[in-house]
BATOR-741486 format. One record per residue (C-alpha): residue in three letters; x, y, z. Coordinates in steps of 0.5 Angstrom, whole numbers. Example, Ala and Ser with C-alpha at 12.3 -4.5 7.8 and 13.67 -1.06 7.14 Angstrom:
<sites>
<aa = ala | X = 25 | Y = -9 | Z = 16>
<aa = ser | X = 27 | Y = -2 | Z = 14>
</sites>
This chain:
<sites>
<aa = met | X = -510 | Y = 477 | Z = 45>
<aa = thr | X = -509 | Y = 472 | Z = 50>
<aa = thr | X = -514 | Y = 467 | Z = 53>
<aa = glu | X = -514 | Y = 462 | Z = 58>
<aa = leu | X = -516 | Y = 455 | Z = 58>
<aa = arg | X = -519 | Y = 452 | Z = 65>
<aa = val | X = -524 | Y = 447 | Z = 67>
<aa = leu | X = -530 | Y = 449 | Z = 68>
<aa = arg | X = -532 | Y = 451 | Z = 75>
<aa = pro | X = -539 | Y = 450 | Z = 78>
<aa = asp | X = -540 | Y = 458 | Z = 79>
<aa = asp | X = -538 | Y = 460 | Z = 73>
<aa = trp | X = -543 | Y = 455 | Z = 69>
<aa = asp | X = -549 | Y = 461 | Z = 68>
<aa = lys | X = -544 | Y = 465 | Z = 64>
<aa = trp | X = -541 | Y = 459 | Z = 61>
<aa = tyr | X = -547 | Y = 457 | Z = 58>
<aa = gly | X = -550 | Y = 464 | Z = 57>
<aa = asn | X = -544 | Y = 465 | Z = 52>
<aa = leu | X = -546 | Y = 458 | Z = 49>
<aa = glu | X = -553 | Y = 461 | Z = 47>
<aa = leu | X = -550 | Y = 467 | Z = 44>
<aa = ala | X = -546 | Y = 463 | Z = 40>
<aa = phe | X = -552 | Y = 459 | Z = 37>
<aa = gly | X = -556 | Y = 465 | Z = 36>
<aa = gly | X = -557 | Y = 468 | Z = 42>
<aa = val | X = -564 | Y = 464 | Z = 44>
<aa = thr | X = -565 | Y = 463 | Z = 51>
<aa = glu | X = -567 | Y = 456 | Z = 53>
<aa = ser | X = -573 | Y = 455 | Z = 57>
<aa = pro | X = -572 | Y = 454 | Z = 65>
<aa = glu | X = -573 | Y = 446 | Z = 64>
<aa = glu | X = -568 | Y = 445 | Z = 59>
<aa = arg | X = -562 | Y = 450 | Z = 62>
<aa = ser | X = -564 | Y = 445 | Z = 69>
<aa = leu | X = -563 | Y = 439 | Z = 65>
<aa = trp | X = -556 | Y = 441 | Z = 62>
<aa = ser | X = -554 | Y = 444 | Z = 68>
<aa = asp | X = -555 | Y = 437 | Z = 72>
<aa = leu | X = -552 | Y = 433 | Z = 67>
<aa = thr | X = -545 | Y = 438 | Z = 66>
<aa = glu | X = -539 | Y = 434 | Z = 69>
<aa = his | X = -535 | Y = 440 | Z = 71>
<aa = asp | X = -529 | Y = 437 | Z = 71>
<aa = arg | X = -529 | Y = 434 | Z = 63>
<aa = phe | X = -532 | Y = 441 | Z = 61>
<aa = val | X = -527 | Y = 447 | Z = 60>
<aa = gly | X = -528 | Y = 454 | Z = 58>
<aa = ala | X = -523 | Y = 459 | Z = 54>
<aa = trp | X = -523 | Y = 466 | Z = 58>
<aa = asp | X = -521 | Y = 473 | Z = 56>
<aa = gly | X = -520 | Y = 476 | Z = 63>
<aa = asp | X = -527 | Y = 476 | Z = 66>
<aa = asp | X = -530 | Y = 474 | Z = 59>
<aa = cys | X = -532 | Y = 467 | Z = 57>
<aa = val | X = -530 | Y = 467 | Z = 50>
<aa = gly | X = -530 | Y = 459 | Z = 48>
<aa = thr | X = -534 | Y = 453 | Z = 51>
<aa = ala | X = -533 | Y = 445 | Z = 50>
<aa = gly | X = -535 | Y = 439 | Z = 54>
<aa = ala | X = -535 | Y = 432 | Z = 54>
<aa = phe | X = -540 | Y = 427 | Z = 57>
<aa = thr | X = -538 | Y = 421 | Z = 59>
<aa = phe | X = -542 | Y = 415 | Z = 55>
<aa = arg | X = -542 | Y = 408 | Z = 54>
<aa = val | X = -543 | Y = 407 | Z = 46>
<aa = thr | X = -545 | Y = 400 | Z = 43>
<aa = val | X = -540 | Y = 398 | Z = 38>
<aa = pro | X = -541 | Y = 392 | Z = 33>
<aa = gly | X = -541 | Y = 386 | Z = 37>
<aa = gly | X = -545 | Y = 388 | Z = 42>
<aa = ala | X = -540 | Y = 391 | Z = 47>
<aa = ala | X = -541 | Y = 398 | Z = 50>
<aa = val | X = -535 | Y = 402 | Z = 50>
<aa = gln | X = -533 | Y = 408 | Z = 54>
<aa = ala | X = -533 | Y = 414 | Z = 50>
<aa = ala | X = -533 | Y = 422 | Z = 51>
<aa = gly | X = -539 | Y = 425 | Z = 48>
<aa = val | X = -536 | Y = 432 | Z = 45>
<aa = thr | X = -541 | Y = 437 | Z = 46>
<aa = met | X = -543 | Y = 445 | Z = 47>
<aa = val | X = -537 | Y = 447 | Z = 43>
<aa = ser | X = -537 | Y = 454 | Z = 42>
<aa = val | X = -533 | Y = 461 | Z = 40>
<aa = ala | X = -535 | Y = 467 | Z = 41>
<aa = ser | X = -536 | Y = 472 | Z = 35>
<aa = thr | X = -531 | Y = 477 | Z = 37>
<aa = his | X = -526 | Y = 471 | Z = 38>
<aa = arg | X = -526 | Y = 467 | Z = 32>
<aa = arg | X = -520 | Y = 465 | Z = 27>
<aa = arg | X = -516 | Y = 466 | Z = 33>
<aa = gly | X = -514 | Y = 459 | Z = 35>
<aa = val | X = -519 | Y = 458 | Z = 40>
<aa = leu | X = -523 | Y = 452 | Z = 38>
<aa = arg | X = -516 | Y = 449 | Z = 36>
<aa = ser | X = -514 | Y = 450 | Z = 43>
<aa = met | X = -520 | Y = 447 | Z = 46>
<aa = met | X = -520 | Y = 441 | Z = 41>
<aa = arg | X = -513 | Y = 440 | Z = 43>
<aa = arg | X = -514 | Y = 440 | Z = 50>
<aa = gln | X = -520 | Y = 436 | Z = 50>
<aa = leu | X = -517 | Y = 430 | Z = 46>
<aa = asp | X = -511 | Y = 430 | Z = 50>
<aa = asp | X = -516 | Y = 430 | Z = 56>
<aa = val | X = -519 | Y = 424 | Z = 53>
<aa = arg | X = -513 | Y = 420 | Z = 52>
<aa = ser | X = -511 | Y = 421 | Z = 59>
<aa = trp | X = -518 | Y = 418 | Z = 62>
<aa = gly | X = -516 | Y = 412 | Z = 58>
<aa = glu | X = -522 | Y = 413 | Z = 53>
<aa = ser | X = -521 | Y = 410 | Z = 46>
<aa = leu | X = -527 | Y = 414 | Z = 42>
<aa = ala | X = -529 | Y = 421 | Z = 42>
<aa = val | X = -536 | Y = 422 | Z = 39>
<aa = leu | X = -540 | Y = 429 | Z = 37>
<aa = thr | X = -546 | Y = 431 | Z = 33>
<aa = ala | X = -544 | Y = 437 | Z = 29>
<aa = ser | X = -548 | Y = 444 | Z = 28>
<aa = glu | X = -543 | Y = 445 | Z = 22>
<aa = pro | X = -540 | Y = 439 | Z = 19>
<aa = val | X = -534 | Y = 442 | Z = 15>
<aa = ile | X = -531 | Y = 444 | Z = 22>
<aa = tyr | X = -529 | Y = 437 | Z = 25>
<aa = gly | X = -526 | Y = 433 | Z = 20>
<aa = arg | X = -519 | Y = 437 | Z = 20>
<aa = phe | X = -519 | Y = 434 | Z = 28>
<aa = gly | X = -520 | Y = 427 | Z = 26>
<aa = tyr | X = -528 | Y = 426 | Z = 26>
<aa = gly | X = -531 | Y = 422 | Z = 21>
<aa = val | X = -539 | Y = 421 | Z = 20>
<aa = ala | X = -541 | Y = 414 | Z = 22>
<aa = thr | X = -548 | Y = 414 | Z = 23>
<aa = his | X = -554 | Y = 417 | Z = 19>
<aa = gln | X = -561 | Y = 419 | Z = 21>
<aa = leu | X = -567 | Y = 417 | Z = 17>
<aa = arg | X = -572 | Y = 423 | Z = 16>
<aa = ala | X = -579 | Y = 422 | Z = 13>
<aa = glu | X = -586 | Y = 426 | Z = 12>
<aa = ile | X = -591 | Y = 420 | Z = 11>
<aa = asp | X = -597 | Y = 422 | Z = 7>
<aa = thr | X = -602 | Y = 417 | Z = 12>
<aa = ser | X = -608 | Y = 419 | Z = 8>
<aa = arg | X = -605 | Y = 415 | Z = 2>
<aa = val | X = -600 | Y = 410 | Z = 5>
<aa = arg | X = -603 | Y = 404 | Z = 8>
<aa = leu | X = -599 | Y = 399 | Z = 13>
<aa = ser | X = -599 | Y = 391 | Z = 12>
<aa = val | X = -598 | Y = 389 | Z = 19>
<aa = pro | X = -595 | Y = 382 | Z = 21>
<aa = glu | X = -599 | Y = 377 | Z = 25>
<aa = gly | X = -600 | Y = 378 | Z = 32>
<aa = thr | X = -601 | Y = 386 | Z = 31>
<aa = asp | X = -608 | Y = 386 | Z = 33>
<aa = asp | X = -606 | Y = 382 | Z = 40>
<aa = val | X = -602 | Y = 388 | Z = 42>
<aa = arg | X = -606 | Y = 392 | Z = 48>
<aa = leu | X = -604 | Y = 400 | Z = 47>
<aa = arg | X = -605 | Y = 404 | Z = 52>
<aa = leu | X = -605 | Y = 412 | Z = 52>
<aa = val | X = -601 | Y = 414 | Z = 58>
<aa = ala | X = -598 | Y = 420 | Z = 61>
<aa = pro | X = -590 | Y = 420 | Z = 59>
<aa = asp | X = -588 | Y = 422 | Z = 66>
<aa = ala | X = -594 | Y = 417 | Z = 70>
<aa = pro | X = -591 | Y = 413 | Z = 76>
<aa = gly | X = -588 | Y = 406 | Z = 73>
<aa = val | X = -588 | Y = 409 | Z = 66>
<aa = arg | X = -581 | Y = 412 | Z = 65>
<aa = asp | X = -578 | Y = 406 | Z = 68>
<aa = ala | X = -582 | Y = 402 | Z = 63>
<aa = cys | X = -580 | Y = 405 | Z = 57>
<aa = glu | X = -573 | Y = 405 | Z = 59>
<aa = ala | X = -573 | Y = 398 | Z = 60>
<aa = val | X = -575 | Y = 397 | Z = 53>
<aa = tyr | X = -570 | Y = 402 | Z = 51>
<aa = ala | X = -564 | Y = 398 | Z = 54>
<aa = arg | X = -566 | Y = 392 | Z = 51>
<aa = his | X = -564 | Y = 395 | Z = 45>
<aa = val | X = -557 | Y = 399 | Z = 47>
<aa = ala | X = -554 | Y = 392 | Z = 46>
<aa = val | X = -557 | Y = 390 | Z = 39>
<aa = arg | X = -555 | Y = 397 | Z = 35>
<aa = pro | X = -548 | Y = 400 | Z = 34>
<aa = gly | X = -548 | Y = 407 | Z = 36>
<aa = met | X = -554 | Y = 407 | Z = 41>
<aa = leu | X = -552 | Y = 410 | Z = 48>
<aa = glu | X = -553 | Y = 407 | Z = 55>
<aa = arg | X = -557 | Y = 412 | Z = 59>
<aa = arg | X = -553 | Y = 414 | Z = 64>
<aa = pro | X = -557 | Y = 417 | Z = 71>
<aa = gly | X = -560 | Y = 423 | Z = 69>
<aa = trp | X = -561 | Y = 422 | Z = 62>
<aa = glu | X = -567 | Y = 419 | Z = 62>
<aa = arg | X = -570 | Y = 426 | Z = 63>
<aa = leu | X = -568 | Y = 428 | Z = 56>
<aa = pro | X = -574 | Y = 424 | Z = 52>
<aa = leu | X = -579 | Y = 427 | Z = 57>
<aa = leu | X = -576 | Y = 434 | Z = 56>
<aa = asp | X = -582 | Y = 438 | Z = 54>
<aa = pro | X = -582 | Y = 446 | Z = 55>
<aa = glu | X = -588 | Y = 449 | Z = 53>
<aa = ser | X = -584 | Y = 455 | Z = 50>
<aa = asp | X = -581 | Y = 449 | Z = 45>
<aa = arg | X = -588 | Y = 446 | Z = 42>
<aa = lys | X = -590 | Y = 451 | Z = 37>
<aa = gly | X = -597 | Y = 449 | Z = 36>
<aa = thr | X = -596 | Y = 442 | Z = 38>
<aa = ser | X = -600 | Y = 438 | Z = 44>
<aa = pro | X = -596 | Y = 437 | Z = 50>
<aa = leu | X = -592 | Y = 430 | Z = 49>
<aa = gln | X = -596 | Y = 424 | Z = 49>
<aa = cys | X = -594 | Y = 417 | Z = 50>
<aa = val | X = -597 | Y = 410 | Z = 48>
<aa = leu | X = -595 | Y = 403 | Z = 51>
<aa = ala | X = -595 | Y = 397 | Z = 47>
<aa = glu | X = -597 | Y = 391 | Z = 52>
<aa = arg | X = -598 | Y = 383 | Z = 52>
<aa = asp | X = -600 | Y = 379 | Z = 58>
<aa = gly | X = -599 | Y = 385 | Z = 62>
<aa = glu | X = -592 | Y = 387 | Z = 60>
<aa = val | X = -589 | Y = 393 | Z = 57>
<aa = val | X = -587 | Y = 390 | Z = 50>
<aa = gly | X = -586 | Y = 397 | Z = 46>
<aa = tyr | X = -587 | Y = 405 | Z = 47>
<aa = thr | X = -588 | Y = 411 | Z = 43>
<aa = arg | X = -588 | Y = 418 | Z = 44>
<aa = tyr | X = -590 | Y = 424 | Z = 40>
<aa = phe | X = -593 | Y = 431 | Z = 39>
<aa = asn | X = -600 | Y = 432 | Z = 36>
<aa = lys | X = -600 | Y = 438 | Z = 31>
<aa = pro | X = -607 | Y = 440 | Z = 29>
<aa = glu | X = -608 | Y = 444 | Z = 23>
<aa = trp | X = -613 | Y = 445 | Z = 18>
<aa = asp | X = -613 | Y = 446 | Z = 10>
<aa = ser | X = -619 | Y = 448 | Z = 5>
<aa = ala | X = -621 | Y = 440 | Z = 5>
<aa = gly | X = -621 | Y = 439 | Z = 13>
<aa = pro | X = -617 | Y = 437 | Z = 18>
<aa = ala | X = -609 | Y = 435 | Z = 16>
<aa = gly | X = -606 | Y = 435 | Z = 23>
<aa = thr | X = -599 | Y = 432 | Z = 24>
<aa = ile | X = -596 | Y = 427 | Z = 28>
<aa = glu | X = -589 | Y = 429 | Z = 30>
<aa = leu | X = -585 | Y = 423 | Z = 32>
<aa = arg | X = -580 | Y = 423 | Z = 38>
<aa = asp | X = -578 | Y = 416 | Z = 39>
<aa = leu | X = -581 | Y = 409 | Z = 38>
<aa = glu | X = -578 | Y = 402 | Z = 40>
<aa = ala | X = -581 | Y = 395 | Z = 41>
<aa = leu | X = -579 | Y = 388 | Z = 43>
<aa = asp | X = -582 | Y = 384 | Z = 37>
<aa = pro | X = -585 | Y = 386 | Z = 30>
<aa = ala | X = -592 | Y = 386 | Z = 32>
<aa = ala | X = -591 | Y = 391 | Z = 38>
<aa = tyr | X = -587 | Y = 395 | Z = 33>
<aa = ala | X = -592 | Y = 395 | Z = 28>
<aa = ala | X = -598 | Y = 396 | Z = 33>
<aa = leu | X = -595 | Y = 403 | Z = 35>
<aa = trp | X = -594 | Y = 405 | Z = 27>
<aa = gln | X = -601 | Y = 403 | Z = 26>
<aa = his | X = -603 | Y = 407 | Z = 32>
<aa = leu | X = -599 | Y = 413 | Z = 29>
<aa = phe | X = -602 | Y = 412 | Z = 22>
<aa = gly | X = -609 | Y = 412 | Z = 25>
<aa = ile | X = -610 | Y = 418 | Z = 29>
<aa = asp | X = -616 | Y = 422 | Z = 28>
<aa = leu | X = -615 | Y = 428 | Z = 24>
<aa = thr | X = -608 | Y = 428 | Z = 22>
<aa = ser | X = -606 | Y = 426 | Z = 15>
<aa = thr | X = -598 | Y = 426 | Z = 16>
<aa = val | X = -593 | Y = 423 | Z = 21>
<aa = lys | X = -586 | Y = 426 | Z = 21>
<aa = thr | X = -580 | Y = 423 | Z = 24>
<aa = his | X = -573 | Y = 427 | Z = 25>
<aa = ser | X = -569 | Y = 421 | Z = 27>
<aa = arg | X = -569 | Y = 414 | Z = 25>
<aa = pro | X = -565 | Y = 408 | Z = 23>
<aa = val | X = -563 | Y = 408 | Z = 16>
<aa = asp | X = -566 | Y = 401 | Z = 16>
<aa = asp | X = -572 | Y = 402 | Z = 20>
<aa = ala | X = -577 | Y = 397 | Z = 19>
<aa = trp | X = -583 | Y = 401 | Z = 18>
<aa = gln | X = -580 | Y = 402 | Z = 11>
<aa = his | X = -582 | Y = 395 | Z = 9>
<aa = leu | X = -590 | Y = 395 | Z = 12>
<aa = val | X = -592 | Y = 401 | Z = 8>
<aa = ser | X = -596 | Y = 401 | Z = 1>
<aa = asp | X = -592 | Y = 406 | Z = -2>
<aa = val | X = -586 | Y = 408 | Z = 0>
<aa = arg | X = -585 | Y = 414 | Z = -5>
<aa = arg | X = -590 | Y = 418 | Z = -1>
<aa = cys | X = -586 | Y = 418 | Z = 5>
<aa = gly | X = -581 | Y = 423 | Z = 4>
<aa = leu | X = -575 | Y = 420 | Z = 5>
<aa = ser | X = -569 | Y = 424 | Z = 6>
<aa = leu | X = -562 | Y = 422 | Z = 10>
<aa = arg | X = -558 | Y = 427 | Z = 15>
<aa = asp | X = -551 | Y = 426 | Z = 18>
<aa = ser | X = -552 | Y = 424 | Z = 25>
<aa = leu | X = -546 | Y = 422 | Z = 30>
<aa = tyr | X = -539 | Y = 423 | Z = 28>
<aa = val | X = -533 | Y = 418 | Z = 31>
<aa = arg | X = -526 | Y = 420 | Z = 33>
<aa = leu | X = -521 | Y = 415 | Z = 34>
<aa = val | X = -517 | Y = 417 | Z = 40>
<aa = asp | X = -513 | Y = 410 | Z = 41>
<aa = val | X = -513 | Y = 406 | Z = 34>
<aa = gly | X = -511 | Y = 400 | Z = 38>
<aa = ala | X = -515 | Y = 400 | Z = 44>
<aa = ala | X = -522 | Y = 402 | Z = 39>
<aa = leu | X = -520 | Y = 397 | Z = 34>
<aa = glu | X = -520 | Y = 391 | Z = 39>
<aa = ala | X = -526 | Y = 394 | Z = 42>
<aa = arg | X = -531 | Y = 391 | Z = 37>
<aa = thr | X = -532 | Y = 385 | Z = 33>
<aa = tyr | X = -532 | Y = 384 | Z = 26>
<aa = gln | X = -537 | Y = 380 | Z = 21>
<aa = ala | X = -532 | Y = 376 | Z = 17>
<aa = pro | X = -525 | Y = 375 | Z = 19>
<aa = val | X = -520 | Y = 380 | Z = 18>
<aa = asp | X = -512 | Y = 380 | Z = 18>
<aa = val | X = -510 | Y = 387 | Z = 15>
<aa = val | X = -504 | Y = 392 | Z = 16>
<aa = phe | X = -507 | Y = 399 | Z = 16>
<aa = glu | X = -502 | Y = 405 | Z = 15>
<aa = val | X = -506 | Y = 411 | Z = 19>
<aa = glu | X = -505 | Y = 418 | Z = 18>
<aa = asp | X = -507 | Y = 423 | Z = 24>
<aa = ala | X = -503 | Y = 429 | Z = 24>
<aa = phe | X = -507 | Y = 432 | Z = 30>
<aa = cys | X = -506 | Y = 426 | Z = 34>
<aa = pro | X = -499 | Y = 423 | Z = 32>
<aa = trp | X = -499 | Y = 418 | Z = 37>
<aa = asn | X = -504 | Y = 414 | Z = 32>
<aa = glu | X = -500 | Y = 415 | Z = 26>
<aa = gly | X = -496 | Y = 409 | Z = 23>
<aa = arg | X = -498 | Y = 401 | Z = 22>
<aa = trp | X = -503 | Y = 397 | Z = 25>
<aa = arg | X = -504 | Y = 390 | Z = 24>
<aa = leu | X = -512 | Y = 388 | Z = 26>
<aa = thr | X = -514 | Y = 381 | Z = 27>
<aa = gly | X = -520 | Y = 379 | Z = 28>
<aa = asp | X = -527 | Y = 376 | Z = 27>
<aa = thr | X = -534 | Y = 375 | Z = 31>
<aa = lys | X = -531 | Y = 372 | Z = 37>
<aa = gly | X = -526 | Y = 379 | Z = 38>
<aa = ala | X = -520 | Y = 382 | Z = 35>
<aa = ser | X = -513 | Y = 384 | Z = 37>
<aa = cys | X = -509 | Y = 391 | Z = 34>
<aa = ala | X = -502 | Y = 392 | Z = 35>
<aa = arg | X = -496 | Y = 396 | Z = 32>
<aa = thr | X = -493 | Y = 392 | Z = 26>
<aa = ala | X = -487 | Y = 393 | Z = 22>
<aa = asp | X = -490 | Y = 389 | Z = 16>
<aa = ala | X = -492 | Y = 392 | Z = 9>
<aa = pro | X = -499 | Y = 396 | Z = 9>
<aa = asp | X = -505 | Y = 393 | Z = 6>
<aa = leu | X = -509 | Y = 399 | Z = 6>
<aa = thr | X = -507 | Y = 407 | Z = 7>
<aa = leu | X = -512 | Y = 412 | Z = 10>
<aa = ser | X = -513 | Y = 417 | Z = 15>
<aa = val | X = -516 | Y = 416 | Z = 22>
<aa = arg | X = -522 | Y = 420 | Z = 20>
<aa = glu | X = -524 | Y = 414 | Z = 15>
<aa = leu | X = -523 | Y = 409 | Z = 21>
<aa = gly | X = -528 | Y = 414 | Z = 25>
<aa = ser | X = -533 | Y = 413 | Z = 19>
<aa = ala | X = -532 | Y = 406 | Z = 18>
<aa = tyr | X = -532 | Y = 404 | Z = 25>
<aa = leu | X = -539 | Y = 403 | Z = 27>
<aa = gly | X = -541 | Y = 399 | Z = 21>
<aa = gly | X = -545 | Y = 404 | Z = 17>
<aa = val | X = -540 | Y = 407 | Z = 13>
<aa = ser | X = -536 | Y = 402 | Z = 8>
<aa = leu | X = -529 | Y = 402 | Z = 7>
<aa = ala | X = -530 | Y = 401 | Z = 0>
<aa = ser | X = -534 | Y = 406 | Z = -1>
<aa = leu | X = -529 | Y = 411 | Z = 2>
<aa = ala | X = -524 | Y = 408 | Z = -3>
<aa = ala | X = -528 | Y = 409 | Z = -9>
<aa = ala | X = -528 | Y = 417 | Z = -6>
<aa = gly | X = -520 | Y = 417 | Z = -6>
<aa = arg | X = -520 | Y = 417 | Z = 1>
<aa = val | X = -518 | Y = 409 | Z = 3>
<aa = arg | X = -512 | Y = 406 | Z = -2>
<aa = glu | X = -511 | Y = 399 | Z = -3>
<aa = leu | X = -504 | Y = 396 | Z = -3>
<aa = arg | X = -505 | Y = 389 | Z = -3>
<aa = gln | X = -511 | Y = 386 | Z = -7>
<aa = gly | X = -517 | Y = 384 | Z = -4>
<aa = ala | X = -515 | Y = 387 | Z = 3>
<aa = leu | X = -520 | Y = 393 | Z = 1>
<aa = ala | X = -526 | Y = 387 | Z = 0>
<aa = glu | X = -524 | Y = 383 | Z = 7>
<aa = ala | X = -523 | Y = 390 | Z = 11>
<aa = ser | X = -530 | Y = 392 | Z = 8>
<aa = leu | X = -534 | Y = 386 | Z = 9>
<aa = gly | X = -531 | Y = 385 | Z = 17>
<aa = phe | X = -532 | Y = 392 | Z = 19>
<aa = ser | X = -540 | Y = 391 | Z = 16>
<aa = ser | X = -546 | Y = 391 | Z = 21>
<aa = val | X = -552 | Y = 387 | Z = 21>
<aa = val | X = -556 | Y = 393 | Z = 23>
<aa = ala | X = -555 | Y = 400 | Z = 21>
<aa = pro | X = -552 | Y = 404 | Z = 27>
<aa = trp | X = -556 | Y = 410 | Z = 30>
<aa = leu | X = -555 | Y = 415 | Z = 35>
<aa = pro | X = -562 | Y = 415 | Z = 38>
<aa = his | X = -562 | Y = 422 | Z = 41>
<aa = gly | X = -557 | Y = 428 | Z = 41>
<aa = phe | X = -553 | Y = 431 | Z = 47>
</sites>
């Protein structure tokens, strides 16, 4: 068998995307979803593996800017739509696409590649480490109460159509204010503002159309939430569920007002969240966190394509002066010793011949990069080795983040 890797041509998109759908179970997406992903596809950054006229593999890399600790937005390749046809598995197709992709990312001058994994076991061998987690919850609002801060009652809430004139822009302005604050968040490039409004009827599974509530103060939008209402009944009466899509607010009172609204919607007794920051503040407002059904799931995976440039792009919570011995068999240009010197104002990272303080693989650097996974925790698992006493504590503190990193939406 021979396969050819080539850049995706616009005329091949339907066949290419159809192969992706087959690889993910053969369920055809709605016209709205296909239209969105077709419009967002950056053809020169996507590749297909072809066996004659048959597309047998897909992979792409969106152009993103992701917030890193310190608030800088770093250009990153958002790896996406990776698949191999069932007829061509275990024949090196995936490896060849990953090789081509990371070589391309390096040639584009991008120091990071990021992805969400359908199967986490796949990507570790290519140097990706899990860097963020998402909090899930199933809150029993019939038994859990909120304690809200002063000023919550002064916030005006207004139910609006999600796509009404001015509404989307107002929500996007609130979202943009948060991007620089939390590592892992993605700047919305043109076209991506459509993603949170995507609401094909075929995907609702008994829920209402997407609903939106704005939080306002003095005529200005200071927060919003979007959600679905799923009406349900049991033997005791109404037991509907609110399924939260997103919620952002600029201050504690607006934030609490939006959660208070979700808790108080008539004929419902549950609020479900599927992807929230692990330090989401509502956990400190509830009367009984045990009745909130909390769970965590891996979210964003990070791969340092250029170790020096990536480590220089962020800042560090405490002063660091550490020499890393980095292993990276898949991208050997990263292998060797790097001296990282940095603090809250900036950093430098360069090759060195000095003795190493810590040894680790690029996968562990990716996990720790956004500040949500501790180098000390990785060391406790045997994934990081300390060679100079005190270096692990120094680096772990420096790499930490004031707020938990979070990926607000998939791609």
